[in-house]
C-alpha positions as CSV (number, residue, x, y, z in Angstrom):
1,M,59.5,99.7,92.8
2,I,62.6,98.7,94.9
3,R,64.9,99.4,92.0
4,S,63.6,103.0,91.6
5,A,63.9,103.4,95.4
6,F,67.6,102.4,95.1
7,R,68.1,104.8,92.2
8,Y,66.6,107.7,94.2
9,V,68.7,106.9,97.3
10,L,71.9,106.6,95.2
11,A,71.1,109.9,93.4
12,A,70.5,111.6,96.7
13,H,73.8,110.3,98.1
14,L,75.6,111.5,94.9
15,A,74.0,115.0,95.2
16,V,75.0,115.4,98.9
17,L,78.5,114.2,98.1
18,C,78.9,116.7,95.2
19,V,77.7,119.5,97.4
20,L,80.0,118.6,100.2
21,V,83.1,118.2,98.0
22,A,82.3,121.4,96.1
23,Y,82.0,123.3,99.4
24,Q,85.4,121.9,100.5
25,V,87.1,123.0,97.3
26,V,85.6,126.5,97.4
27,A,86.3,126.9,101.1
28,R,89.9,126.0,100.6
29,Y,90.4,128.9,98.1
30,V,87.9,131.6,99.2
31,E,89.0,133.3,102.4
32,F,85.7,134.4,103.7
33,I,84.1,130.9,103.6
34,P,85.0,128.9,106.7
35,P,86.4,125.4,106.0
36,F,84.3,123.2,108.2
37,L,86.2,120.0,109.2
38,W,83.1,117.9,109.5
39,T,82.4,118.2,105.7
40,E,85.4,116.0,104.8
41,E,84.4,113.2,107.3
42,F,80.7,113.4,106.3
43,A,81.6,113.3,102.6
44,R,83.6,110.1,103.3
45,L,80.6,108.6,105.2
46,V,78.2,109.5,102.3
47,F,80.7,108.0,99.8
48,M,81.0,104.7,101.8
49,W,77.2,104.3,102.0
50,M,76.8,105.2,98.3
51,V,79.4,102.6,97.2
52,M,77.9,99.8,99.3
53,I,74.3,100.6,98.4
54,G,75.5,100.7,94.7
55,A,77.3,97.3,95.1
56,G,74.1,95.8,96.5
57,Y,72.1,97.4,93.7
58,G,74.5,95.9,91.2
59,F,73.6,92.4,92.5
60,I,69.9,93.3,92.3
61,Q,70.3,94.4,88.7
62,Q,72.6,91.4,88.0
63,T,75.2,93.7,86.4
64,H,78.3,92.4,88.2
65,F,80.9,90.3,86.4
66,S,79.4,86.9,85.7
67,F,81.3,85.2,82.8
68,T,78.5,86.0,80.3
69,F,81.0,85.6,77.4
70,L,81.7,82.0,78.6
71,K,78.0,81.2,79.3
72,S,76.9,82.4,75.8
73,A,79.4,80.0,74.2
74,M,78.1,77.0,76.0
75,P,75.0,74.9,75.5
76,P,72.1,76.3,77.7
77,R,72.1,73.5,80.2
78,L,75.9,73.8,80.8
79,G,75.5,77.6,81.0
80,R,72.9,77.1,83.6
81,Y,75.2,75.0,85.7
82,L,78.0,77.6,85.4
83,S,75.5,80.2,86.5
84,I,74.7,78.1,89.6
85,V,78.4,77.7,90.4
86,I,79.1,81.4,90.0
87,L,76.1,82.4,92.1
88,L,77.1,79.9,94.9
89,A,80.7,81.3,94.9
90,S,79.3,84.8,95.0
91,L,77.0,83.9,97.8
92,A,79.8,82.3,99.8
93,V,82.1,85.4,99.4
94,M,79.4,87.9,100.2
95,S,78.1,85.9,103.1
96,F,81.6,85.9,104.6
97,F,81.8,89.7,103.8
98,A,78.5,90.3,105.6
99,W,79.5,88.2,108.6
100,S,82.8,90.0,108.8
101,S,81.1,93.3,108.4
102,W,78.8,92.5,111.3
103,I,81.8,91.9,113.6
104,F,83.3,95.2,112.4
105,F,80.0,97.0,112.9
106,M,79.6,95.8,116.5
107,K,83.2,96.9,117.3
108,G,82.4,100.3,115.8
109,F,80.1,101.2,118.7
110,G,83.1,101.4,121.0
111,R,84.8,104.0,118.8
112,T,83.8,107.5,117.9
113,S,84.8,109.8,115.1
114,L,87.2,112.5,116.1
115,V,85.5,115.3,114.3
116,T,81.8,114.6,114.3
117,G,81.7,112.4,117.4
118,L,79.5,109.8,115.6
119,P,80.1,106.2,116.5
120,M,82.2,104.5,113.9
121,A,79.4,102.0,113.5
122,T,77.7,104.7,111.4
123,S,80.4,104.2,108.8
124,Y,80.9,100.4,109.3
125,G,77.1,99.9,108.9
126,A,77.5,100.7,105.2
127,L,79.6,97.6,104.8
128,L,77.0,95.5,106.6
129,F,74.1,96.9,104.7
130,G,75.8,96.4,101.4
131,G,76.8,92.9,102.3
132,L,73.3,92.0,103.4
133,I,71.6,93.5,100.3
134,S,74.1,91.6,98.1
135,V,73.5,88.3,99.9
136,C,69.7,88.7,99.5
137,A,70.0,89.6,95.8
138,I,72.3,86.7,95.1
139,A,70.0,84.3,96.9
140,V,67.0,85.5,94.9
141,S,69.0,85.1,91.7
142,L,70.2,81.6,92.7
143,F,66.6,80.6,93.5
144,G,65.5,81.8,90.1
145,V,68.2,79.8,88.3
146,V,67.9,76.6,90.3
147,F,64.1,76.4,90.2
148,R,63.7,77.6,86.6
149,S,62.0,74.8,84.7
150,G,64.3,72.4,82.9
151,A,61.9,72.5,79.8
152,S,63.3,75.9,78.9
153,D,66.8,74.4,78.7
154,E,65.7,71.7,76.3
155,Q,63.8,74.2,74.1
156,E,66.9,76.5,73.9
157,G,69.2,73.6,73.0
């Protein structure tokens, strides 16, 4: 259910982005269509949110780079340990990213966008949201790998 919600949200972001960019292109070349300045800034905002939601969704789907070629060439138990090391490293990096994003997000309330007047925290919140989703997804994956029964390793090997 959560995966389909992510897909719908990402699809909606992509649709809005396409409409905004198409409008910008048409308004640039058709004289009677006014070129609204806010469309460029809003397109950038939608793109940031789409990318960060997509990054978090990639961790939920476990589709990010994870040395699968190396793990498949190893015995199952050693591959499991490599998975734990990779997940711990990913968790450390994304935890630092989320923490840094929090600081950036809080500073964004003191700044406003020139065109729309929105607080910059609206944009910076995408970084924080993507970082938190990634940390949660990695933690769930790590929990699954660490607490998976050892019997399955011995059966595979």
